[in-house]
C-alpha positions as CSV (number, residue, x, y, z in Angstrom):
1,M,140.1,78.1,84.3
2,F,141.6,80.5,86.9
3,G,143.5,82.9,84.6
4,K,145.1,84.8,87.5
5,R,146.2,81.8,89.5
6,H,149.9,80.9,89.5
7,S,151.4,77.6,90.6
8,N,154.2,79.3,92.4
9,N,151.9,82.0,93.8
10,A,153.9,84.7,92.1
11,A,151.1,87.2,93.0
12,L,152.4,87.2,96.5
13,S,155.4,89.3,97.1
14,A,158.5,88.0,99.0
15,P,158.0,90.3,102.0
16,E,154.5,89.1,102.4
17,Q,155.6,85.5,102.3
18,A,158.1,86.0,105.1
19,A,155.8,87.8,107.5
20,P,154.2,85.4,110.0
21,V,150.8,86.5,111.3
22,E,149.3,85.5,114.6
23,A,145.6,85.2,113.9
24,P,143.1,85.4,116.7
25,K,140.3,83.0,117.2
26,P,137.8,83.6,114.3
27,E,134.2,84.7,115.0
28,P,131.5,82.0,114.7
29,T,130.0,81.1,111.4
30,Q,126.8,79.2,110.4
31,S,127.6,76.1,112.5
32,N,128.1,78.3,115.5
33,P,126.0,81.4,115.3
34,A,127.5,84.7,116.4
35,P,126.7,85.7,120.0
36,V,124.3,88.5,120.5
37,Q,124.9,91.6,122.6
38,N,122.2,93.4,124.5
39,T,120.4,96.2,122.6
40,G,122.0,98.8,124.8
41,G,125.4,97.2,125.0
42,G,127.4,99.5,122.7
43,G,129.0,98.6,119.4
44,N,132.7,98.4,120.2
45,T,134.5,95.3,119.1
46,S,137.6,94.0,120.9
47,E,141.2,94.5,119.8
48,R,141.4,90.8,119.1
49,S,138.4,91.1,116.8
50,E,140.0,94.0,114.9
51,E,143.2,92.0,114.5
52,Y,141.1,89.1,113.1
53,Y,139.4,91.3,110.6
54,E,142.8,92.6,109.4
55,T,144.1,89.1,109.0
56,K,141.0,88.0,107.1
57,A,141.1,91.1,104.9
58,T,144.8,90.5,104.0
59,I,144.1,86.9,103.0
60,F,141.0,87.9,101.1
61,N,142.9,90.5,99.1
62,A,145.7,88.0,98.3
63,L,143.0,85.6,97.1
64,F,141.5,88.1,94.7
65,E,145.0,88.7,93.3
66,T,145.4,85.0,92.7
67,I,142.1,83.8,91.2
68,D,139.7,84.9,88.5
69,V,136.5,85.3,90.4
70,S,134.3,85.5,87.3
71,A,135.3,81.8,86.6
72,L,133.6,80.8,89.8
73,A,130.2,81.9,88.6
74,G,129.9,79.0,86.2
75,M,130.8,76.4,88.8
76,Q,128.7,74.3,91.1
77,P,128.9,75.8,94.6
78,D,130.7,72.8,96.1
79,R,133.3,72.8,93.4
80,A,133.8,76.5,93.7
81,R,134.3,76.2,97.5
82,N,136.9,73.5,97.0
83,E,138.8,75.7,94.6
84,I,138.8,78.6,97.1
85,R,139.7,76.3,100.0
86,T,142.8,75.0,98.0
87,I,144.1,78.5,97.2
88,V,143.4,79.9,100.7
89,D,145.3,76.9,102.2
90,E,148.3,77.8,100.0
91,I,148.1,81.5,101.0
92,I,148.0,80.6,104.7
93,A,151.0,78.3,104.3
94,I,153.0,80.8,102.4
95,R,152.3,83.7,104.8
96,N,152.9,81.4,107.8
97,V,149.6,82.4,109.5
98,R,149.3,80.4,112.7
99,L,145.9,78.8,112.9
100,S,144.5,75.6,114.3
101,V,142.6,73.3,111.9
102,A,139.2,74.5,113.3
103,E,140.2,78.2,113.0
104,Q,141.4,77.7,109.5
105,N,138.2,76.0,108.5
106,Q,136.3,78.8,110.1
107,L,138.2,81.4,108.2
108,I,137.9,79.6,104.9
109,G,134.1,79.2,105.4
110,E,133.8,82.9,106.0
111,I,135.8,83.8,102.9
112,C,133.7,81.4,100.8
113,D,130.6,83.1,102.1
114,D,132.0,86.5,101.1
115,I,132.7,85.4,97.5
116,L,129.8,82.9,96.9
117,G,127.1,83.8,99.4
118,Y,126.0,86.7,101.5
119,G,129.2,87.2,103.6
120,P,128.7,88.0,107.3
121,L,124.9,87.6,106.9
122,E,125.2,83.8,106.3
123,P,125.2,82.8,110.0
124,L,122.1,85.0,110.6
125,L,120.3,83.7,107.6
126,A,121.0,80.2,108.8
127,R,119.2,80.8,112.1
128,D,115.5,80.0,112.1
129,D,114.7,82.0,115.3
130,I,115.5,85.3,113.7
131,A,112.5,87.3,112.2
132,D,114.3,90.4,110.9
133,I,117.9,91.4,110.1
134,M,118.7,95.1,110.0
135,V,122.0,96.3,108.7
136,N,122.8,100.0,109.4
137,G,126.0,100.4,107.5
138,A,129.1,98.1,107.8
139,K,129.6,98.3,111.5
140,H,126.1,97.9,113.0
141,V,123.9,94.8,112.5
142,F,120.7,94.2,114.5
143,I,118.3,91.3,114.6
144,E,114.8,90.7,116.0
145,A,114.6,87.4,117.8
146,N,111.7,86.3,119.9
147,G,110.0,89.6,119.4
148,K,112.9,91.6,120.8
149,M,115.5,93.8,119.1
150,Q,119.1,92.9,119.7
151,K,122.5,94.0,118.5
152,T,125.0,91.5,117.1
153,N,128.8,91.5,116.8
154,I,128.5,90.8,113.1
155,R,130.2,93.4,110.9
156,F,131.3,93.9,107.3
157,R,134.8,94.9,106.2
158,D,133.5,98.2,104.8
159,N,130.5,99.8,103.2
160,Q,131.7,98.6,99.8
161,Q,131.5,94.9,100.8
162,L,128.0,95.6,102.2
163,M,127.0,97.3,98.9
164,N,128.4,94.4,96.9
165,I,126.2,91.9,98.9
166,C,123.1,94.2,98.4
167,Q,123.8,94.1,94.6
168,R,124.2,90.4,94.7
169,I,120.8,90.0,96.4
170,V,118.8,92.3,94.2
171,S,120.4,91.1,91.0
172,Q,119.0,87.6,91.6
173,V,115.5,88.9,90.9
174,G,116.4,91.2,88.1
175,R,116.7,94.4,90.0
176,R,119.5,96.9,90.8
177,V,120.5,99.3,93.4
178,D,123.0,102.2,92.9
179,E,123.3,106.0,93.2
180,S,120.9,106.5,90.3
181,S,118.4,104.0,91.8
182,P,119.1,104.0,95.5
183,I,115.9,102.3,96.8
184,C,115.1,98.7,96.0
185,D,112.6,96.1,97.1
186,A,113.7,92.5,96.4
187,R,113.6,89.0,97.9
188,L,115.9,86.1,98.7
189,L,115.4,82.8,96.9
190,D,113.4,81.5,99.9
191,G,110.9,84.3,99.7
192,S,112.4,86.5,102.5
193,R,111.6,90.1,101.9
194,V,114.5,92.5,101.3
195,N,114.7,96.3,101.3
196,V,117.9,98.2,100.4
197,I,118.4,102.0,100.6
198,A,121.9,103.1,99.5
199,P,123.9,106.3,99.6
200,P,123.4,109.2,99.0
201,L,120.0,108.7,100.6
202,S,121.4,106.5,103.4
203,I,124.1,108.8,104.9
204,D,126.1,106.3,107.0
205,G,126.3,103.6,104.4
206,P,123.8,101.1,102.8
207,A,120.9,100.2,105.0
208,L,119.7,96.6,104.4
209,T,116.6,95.2,106.0
210,I,115.6,91.5,105.6
211,R,112.2,90.1,106.8
212,K,113.1,86.4,107.1
213,F,110.8,83.5,106.3
214,K,111.0,80.4,108.4
215,K,112.2,77.3,106.6
216,D,109.3,75.4,108.1
217,K,106.2,77.3,107.0
218,L,103.8,78.0,109.9
219,K,100.3,76.6,109.9
220,L,97.2,77.6,111.9
221,D,98.0,74.7,114.3
222,D,101.3,76.4,115.0
223,L,99.6,79.7,115.7
224,V,97.4,77.9,118.2
225,K,100.5,76.5,119.9
226,F,102.0,79.9,120.2
227,G,98.8,81.3,121.6
228,S,98.2,83.7,118.7
229,I,94.7,82.3,118.3
230,S,92.5,79.9,120.3
231,P,91.6,76.4,119.0
232,A,88.0,77.6,118.4
233,G,89.2,80.8,116.7
234,S,91.5,78.7,114.5
235,K,88.5,76.6,113.4
236,V,86.5,79.7,112.6
237,L,89.4,80.9,110.4
238,Q,89.6,77.6,108.7
239,I,85.9,77.8,107.8
240,I,86.3,81.4,106.6
241,G,89.2,80.3,104.3
242,A,87.3,77.2,103.0
243,C,83.9,78.8,102.3
244,Q,85.3,81.5,100.0
245,C,84.8,84.6,102.2
246,N,86.5,87.7,101.0
247,V,89.1,88.5,103.7
248,V,91.2,91.5,104.6
249,I,94.0,90.9,107.0
250,S,94.8,94.1,108.9
251,G,97.7,94.9,111.2
252,G,100.7,97.0,112.0
253,T,104.3,96.4,110.8
254,G,105.6,93.1,112.0
255,S,102.3,91.9,113.3
256,G,102.3,88.7,111.2
257,K,99.9,89.6,108.4
258,T,101.8,87.8,105.7
259,T,102.2,84.7,107.9
260,L,98.5,84.7,108.6
261,L,97.6,85.1,105.0
262,N,99.8,82.1,104.1
263,C,98.0,80.1,106.8
264,L,94.6,81.0,105.5
265,T,95.5,80.1,101.9
266,G,96.2,76.6,103.2
267,F,92.4,75.9,103.3
268,I,91.7,76.8,99.7
269,H,90.5,73.8,97.7
270,P,93.2,72.3,95.4
271,D,91.0,72.6,92.3
272,E,90.8,76.4,92.5
273,R,92.9,78.7,90.2
274,I,94.7,81.2,92.4
275,I,96.6,84.3,91.2
276,T,98.9,86.2,93.6
277,C,100.1,89.8,93.2
278,E,103.0,91.0,95.3
279,D,105.7,93.7,95.3
280,A,108.2,91.0,96.3
281,A,106.9,87.4,95.9
282,E,106.7,86.1,99.5
283,L,103.6,83.9,99.5
284,Q,104.2,80.2,99.1
285,L,100.9,78.5,98.3
286,Q,100.8,74.7,98.3
287,Q,97.9,74.4,95.8
288,P,98.8,73.0,92.4
289,H,97.1,75.7,90.3
290,V,98.9,79.0,91.3
291,V,100.1,81.9,89.2
292,R,102.6,84.2,90.9
293,L,102.9,87.8,89.7
294,E,105.4,90.5,90.9
295,T,105.5,94.2,90.3
296,R,108.4,95.8,88.4
297,P,110.1,99.1,89.1
298,P,111.0,101.6,86.3
299,N,114.2,101.2,84.3
300,L,117.0,103.8,84.1
301,E,114.9,105.9,81.7
302,G,112.0,105.9,84.1
303,K,110.0,103.6,81.9
304,G,108.6,100.1,82.1
305,K,107.1,100.3,85.6
306,I,104.4,97.7,86.3
307,S,102.4,98.7,89.4
308,M,100.2,96.6,91.7
309,A,97.1,98.1,90.1
310,D,98.3,96.9,86.7
311,L,98.8,93.4,88.0
312,V,95.3,93.3,89.7
313,K,93.7,94.6,86.5
314,N,95.5,92.0,84.4
315,C,94.4,89.3,86.9
316,L,90.8,89.8,85.8
317,R,91.7,88.7,82.3
318,M,93.4,85.5,83.5
319,R,90.3,83.6,84.6
320,P,91.1,83.6,88.4
321,E,88.9,82.0,91.0
322,R,90.8,83.7,93.8
323,I,93.0,86.7,93.8
324,I,95.5,87.1,96.6
325,V,97.2,90.6,97.0
326,G,100.2,90.5,99.2
327,E,99.7,94.1,100.4
328,V,97.0,96.6,99.4
329,R,98.5,100.1,99.7
330,G,97.2,102.2,96.8
331,P,94.8,102.5,93.9
332,E,94.8,98.7,93.5
333,A,92.3,98.6,96.3
334,F,89.5,99.7,93.9
335,D,90.4,96.9,91.4
336,L,90.6,94.3,94.2
337,L,87.2,95.3,95.6
338,Q,85.7,95.1,92.1
339,A,87.2,91.6,91.7
340,M,85.7,90.5,95.1
341,N,82.3,91.8,93.9
342,T,82.3,90.3,90.5
343,G,82.6,86.5,91.0
344,H,86.0,86.1,92.5
345,D,84.8,85.0,95.9
346,G,87.5,84.0,98.5
347,S,89.9,86.8,97.4
348,M,92.3,88.0,100.1
349,G,94.7,90.8,100.9
350,T,96.6,92.5,103.7
351,L,96.8,96.2,104.6
352,H,98.3,98.3,107.4
353,A,95.8,99.4,110.0
354,N,95.4,99.2,113.8
355,S,91.8,98.1,114.0
356,P,89.1,96.7,111.7
357,R,87.3,100.1,111.6
358,E,90.6,101.8,110.6
359,A,91.1,99.2,107.9
360,L,87.7,100.2,106.3
361,S,88.7,103.8,106.5
362,R,92.0,103.1,104.8
363,L,90.3,101.2,102.0
364,E,88.1,104.2,101.4
365,S,91.1,106.6,101.5
366,M,93.1,104.5,99.1
367,I,90.3,104.5,96.6
368,T,89.9,108.2,96.9
369,M,93.6,108.9,96.5
370,G,93.6,106.8,93.4
371,G,91.6,109.5,91.6
372,F,88.2,107.8,91.6
373,S,85.7,110.6,91.9
374,L,83.0,108.6,93.6
375,P,80.7,109.7,96.4
376,A,81.8,108.5,99.9
377,K,78.6,106.5,100.2
378,T,79.2,104.7,96.9
379,I,82.7,103.7,98.0
380,R,81.4,102.4,101.3
381,E,78.6,100.4,99.6
382,M,81.3,98.9,97.4
383,I,83.4,97.9,100.5
384,V,80.3,96.4,102.2
385,G,79.4,94.4,99.0
386,S,83.0,93.1,98.7
387,V,84.6,92.5,102.1
388,D,83.1,89.8,104.3
389,V,85.6,89.4,107.1
390,I,88.5,91.5,108.6
391,V,91.1,89.6,110.6
392,Q,93.1,92.0,112.9
393,A,96.6,91.0,113.9
394,A,98.8,92.8,116.4
395,R,102.2,92.7,117.9
396,L,102.0,93.2,121.6
397,R,104.5,95.1,123.8
398,D,106.1,91.8,125.0
399,G,106.9,90.9,121.4
400,S,104.2,88.3,121.0
401,R,101.8,88.3,118.0
402,R,98.1,87.8,118.5
403,I,95.0,87.7,116.3
404,T,93.0,90.3,118.3
405,K,89.7,90.4,116.4
406,I,87.8,88.5,113.8
407,T,85.2,91.0,112.5
408,E,82.4,90.8,110.0
409,V,81.3,93.5,107.7
410,I,77.5,93.1,107.7
411,G,76.0,96.2,106.0
412,M,75.3,99.9,106.2
413,E,73.1,102.1,108.4
414,G,72.8,105.4,106.6
415,D,76.3,106.4,105.6
416,V,78.0,104.3,108.2
417,I,79.4,100.8,107.7
418,V,78.2,98.3,110.3
419,T,80.5,95.6,111.6
420,Q,80.3,93.0,114.3
421,D,83.0,91.2,116.2
422,L,82.9,87.4,116.3
423,L,86.0,86.9,118.4
424,V,88.1,89.3,120.4
425,Y,91.4,88.9,122.4
426,E,91.1,90.3,126.0
427,M,94.3,91.0,128.0
428,D,94.2,90.0,131.7
429,G,97.6,91.3,132.7
430,E,101.1,89.9,132.6
431,D,103.1,87.3,134.4
432,A,106.4,87.6,136.4
433,Q,108.5,87.4,133.2
434,G,106.6,90.3,131.6
435,K,104.6,88.1,129.2
436,I,101.1,89.3,128.5
437,I,98.3,87.0,129.7
438,G,95.0,87.0,127.9
439,E,92.4,84.8,126.1
440,H,90.3,84.8,123.0
441,K,86.6,85.2,123.8
442,S,83.5,84.9,121.6
443,T,81.1,87.9,121.5
444,G,78.1,85.6,121.6
445,I,77.2,85.8,117.9
446,A,75.6,82.5,117.2
447,R,74.9,83.1,113.5
448,P,77.4,85.2,111.7
449,A,76.5,87.0,108.4
450,F,78.4,84.4,106.4
451,W,76.3,81.5,107.8
452,D,74.5,80.9,104.5
453,R,77.9,80.7,102.7
454,A,79.1,78.2,105.3
455,R,75.9,76.2,104.8
456,Y,76.5,76.2,101.0
457,F,79.8,74.4,101.7
458,N,78.3,72.1,104.4
459,L,80.3,73.8,107.1
460,E,77.5,75.3,109.2
461,K,77.6,72.6,111.9
462,E,81.4,73.0,112.3
463,L,80.9,76.8,112.4
464,A,78.3,76.5,115.1
465,E,80.4,74.2,117.2
466,A,83.5,76.5,116.9
467,L,81.5,79.6,117.9
468,D,79.9,77.7,120.8
469,S,83.3,76.4,121.9
470,A,84.8,79.9,121.7
471,G,82.0,81.2,124.0
472,S,82.4,78.5,126.7
């Protein structure tokens, strides 16, 4: 099975066998996450840490001389780890590396992660409090936890190890990253979003960015607990999701748009047929009748690309009841608006914008940039006839995420789109710890424009109570 393995460990030379190595205490792994340095706290690692990495690299190289790594691919993960553990134990004994049992287990775990998993990233991926992992070359790894950027003491052996892990990640979803195709969007098996940009575009080594998904998917009730939305505002969002309003979720990078979209889809009726279109499949809907579609980049010859616009157009031939677009960023805006306006009520999408008014301008700009030679007024009339509600999300300066506005699109006056806010978030200051204090307040609109739609679904009483509660 292991073509390169020898029972007498002939792959190890006699001088190597005789040389004892004093190994330092290994760095933490999954069971004991790596400590985090402050953002401004420099990137130097201790001499002891350098010695540890040298010891680990020596054992790792000897392991590769001893086993046939390709044979591991066909094994169950537990069996493969046991095989690696057995051989590493032999190498440690032959080289007379002085390690405690705990330290040896720690080292073996890290080597298994290097070969079978995502190497030094494994302890970070195991932590559910991390929102983003940012790798800037082999020596610099940052995370975002609790809304704050922090530097870790995690590092890779070299840029080649980092590149190998990037290749391993993107190959799982049928994509590649190399010098000829140095930019790649992909995802982990749990839906976490991955972006890789490799040399020569990334000068200091591969840059890997992972937007992590929580193992326990957030619901609107969780957003209420976090203060992202008030209980009354949460009820309004539930009704918006249930009564088939066409929704655009707007916000900046890292404001929680995808999380909010996941929460809103939780109120779609189980009988509805839903089709999702994404660049990297992140949404995880719980309804039984869901079709998930994903774009495809071009091949080596520059052919075979399937864009978001292609997916949205194809959706219209698949008898959808709702179309969910992970992120609207180009000509697909036109096709999505057409879908919203031709019987696919309750369709949703997200886009980057800092306010509801800016979101409408961006929709108009994306349609114009798509080459549709339509008058501005015609485009705005299409937007008004398609979009019912804009939900604005924001990441505040203290790292917290808030739903800052729930805004209706109600019509046009001349060439101007008219909107009205149902709920707004007003900041009142900050506490002693620097956390922003504020509350969600109703604007006093008793009957929103989607009142008749809510009444059609027998939800008008709940809507009235929610709006009344938000105003009290």
